[in-house]
C-alpha positions, 0 to 999 in steps of 0.5 A: 409771370415767366417774364417777371421771374426772368427779370428777377434772375437777371437782377440777381445775376448782374445787379441793377447798376451793371449798365449805369457805369462808364460803359459796358463792353461786348467783344466779338468772339475773335476779340477784334470788334468792340461794342460799348454801351453807355447809360447816361445820368439823364436816362439816355443811352449811347454806344460806340463801335470799334474794330482792331482799335480803330473807330467805326462808330463814334459816340452815338445815340440809341433809343426810340421815340418815347424811349430816349430818356428817363431810362433806368438800367434794370439788368444786363445778361450775357450769352454766346452761341457757336453753331452751324446750320444747313440752309435749304439752299444758299451760297454755301451748304453750311452756315456758321452762327457765332456771336457773343451777346448782351441783353440790356433791360431798362425801365422808364420812370413812371411806367411798368413797361420795360425796353430791352436792347439786344446786342450781338457781336459777331466777327463780321460786325455788330447787330442790335435791336429793341424789344418790348416784353410783355410785363406782369400787368399784361400786354400793351400797345407800343407806338413807334413813330421815330427811331432815334438810333444814330451812326456817328461815322469818322470824319472823311467817311464816304458812302456808296449812295443810292436813293432807291432800290433800283438806283445807280450808285455814287461814291459821295462824302456824307455831306453831299447826299441829295436825299435818303439812302437805300440800305444796305449802305456801304461806307469807306472809312478814312482809317482803311476799314469798310462797313455796311449799315443794314437792317435784318428781319424786317417782316412785321414792321416798316422799312427804314432808310438812312438820312443825314442828321441836320445838326451833327456832321458825319452822323447817319440817322434812321428814317422810318417809312411810317409809324408802327403800333404793335402789342407786346411782346415784339421786337424791332428789326435788327440794325446791322453794322457789317465791318471789314478790313478789305472790301471783299470781306463784306460779300464773303460775310453776307450770311450775317443777315440770314443769321439774324432771322429765325430758322426755316418754318416750312416743314417739308421743303422738297418742292422748293427747287432753285433753277434757271428760268427764261421769259416767255414773251409771245404769250402763245401756245406755240411760242411757249412750247418752243421755249420749253424745247429751248429750255430742255436743250439749254438746261433751264429748269423753268419758263416764265409767263410775263405780264399780259397773260391775264390781260393788261396788268394795270387794268383793275378788272383784269382777272388773274384766275383766267387766261386772257392775253393782252391784245396789245401783246398778242392779238390772236389770244390763243394761249392754252395755259393748261396745255403748256403746263402739261407739255412743260411738265412732261419735259421736266420744266416748271412754269412761273406766272407773273401777277401784278400787285393789283391782282395780288391784293384783290385775288391772292386767296383765290389765286393760290389754290387755283395755281396749285391745281394748275400745276404752277411752280411759282409766282413772280410778284410785280410792282409790289407796294413797299416801305409801309408797315401795312404793305411790308406785313402784307407782302411777307404774309403773302409769301407765307401763304404761297408756302402753304400751296407749295408755290415759290416766289420771286418779288420784283421792283423795289423790294429788297431782302432782309434775310426772310428767305431763311425762314421762308425759303420759297422766296427764292429771289427778288429784284431791288437792283439796277439790273439788265432791264435798265441796261446799266454800264459795267461800273454799276455791275462792279459796285453791286457785289459790295452793296446790294448783294450784301442784303441777299439774292437779286434777280438781275435778269441776265441777257446775252445776245442783246448787243449793238453788233448783233441787232441786225442778226436778231429776230427782233430788232425793235427793242431799243435796249442794248447791252453796254457790257461784253459777252464775257461779262454777261457769262460771268454774272450767274457766278458773280451774282447770286440768285437761286432763281436765275433769269437767263436770256432776258431780252433774248428769244430761242431764235436768237441763239446759234448754239455758240460754243460758250453756251455750255457755260450757261448750260452747266452753271448752277444757281445754288452752291456748296461753297463760295469764295470772294477771291479779289475785288475793289468796289466799282472796279472789279471782282472775282468770285469762285463758287463750288457745286459738288466737285466742280468750281465756277469762277466769274470775273468782271471789270468796270468800264476800264480794262485790266489785268488780274490774277486768279489764285486757284488755292481754293481748289483741293490740294493734291487734286487735278482739274481741267479749267475751261476758260471763256474770255472776250476775244476780238479775234474770235470767229464766233459772232459773240467774240468769245474764245475758249481755252482749256488747261490743267490747273491745281491748287498751286495754279495762278491764272492770268486774265486780261479783261477788256473794258466792260468785260469779264471772264468765266471759268468752269473747273472740273476735277479729273483726278 
């Protein structure tokens, strides 16, 4: 009845023919971005998007399988919003949610069911989704086997393409894709604009990648993983078109995906504590306690037991309710987990446990109360199934269940976020990135802020000592993985790459460290922020990001495989205040084995710093207010 009354009101407000004109326009609050919806005579629906008078999306189709024609405009309703909300944690302490919106309603000939298209125009881009309200005749099941949304991009558009969540990126014309593209998909338009196609609030649905239309040049289509059947009322995930005049505006505006998700659903969030973490690889009581001591010394908040603590992770018989160390990792099997957790808690350090999808799917409901009883801080989900409706729903339901037992979560492997951490902030981070497990080159790392990180936090697994020139000096020399970037590059990453749970020293061990002076930067750098500024950058070339925690600022700069000179404008500092900057930079002449030197100098809002970045290098800065 409520829905019926609502639609009558909409008709009275707008008239049933409101949509069936040459087009209905929706403009962003600043007036720069325009969405135009066109209801065609044959009952199909198209749209266009432009920014600053430049085309972003040409005339493109909207619709779902079974809902692409014979649609009759029913009503259109306008609204707007301008509010601020405070995340539990984030890249800034306050987030603005500001947009203008229209809700278009369509009836299908011969059916009482209604399909709605909700469109929001933000200054940062456009978002839209399809929804099916419950009509007066009762609930119905809607089956969606294919989404028909298209993105007809201007000729000459190039895309930063990767075909899987942990893949490397290539800049390709739209005609040269070898397969479907992972999302977000960042594109460079010939008219000078940048855009990113993404999806938000993929919770009770399947993943959708992007494909090229077989018959329409320069047209990107949506490729659903599988069929979804849901009872009304329900809404599809949001399709998002982020728009920027320069590439740095994309990561600066990545709150857009969070704004498209519901507010926090956890009443008491005091137990959710972001922090830095280091992996425990000895799987022994002594080794774990030594790591706890190192965590205290180096200001890390957590240690993490990786695969092998409850047996071989791929063994279907492995029982994640009991400690049984994989003999291939440690034949002694002397790990006393309760003792380690007690020892860690006395030192103020929490413990995360890795659990493979095999055990999670089989034992989740028994694991969660047990781990809470043990005093575990959180779980890292390993090798999760992604993409399908079944496993997408299972995964997000599992995060919700973890919240009931006050357990934080890190999801590894191919999962990519779509803003769910706003609603369930116990999901601290996730992988879905080509990180240091793959030991990528520096060019890969300078693409990520403009592509993968538009979706949200990423667990990159930062390393420090695992580089060729140090291998002989390290306690472990058998691991073939070596860093392709400099020490300065790795030092900058916890600032450049946002992750509330930040893995540090991934392939390193406590014995590898020699208290190098520059480790003070890792000691002091937080993992969540009060403000973030993307100062400069170009996709695949370099980036500089500044982030504030309380009164301190931290700045990270990285370059690709090429060296370069950059300038860092300190106008983000508070005018009239005095600061001291500690600058950590690559220096081949440094006497320290990591080849890092430190210089300290006064700075203020008028300072412009010069920096020379070595090939594959970087620089980190810690700025403290002194007056």
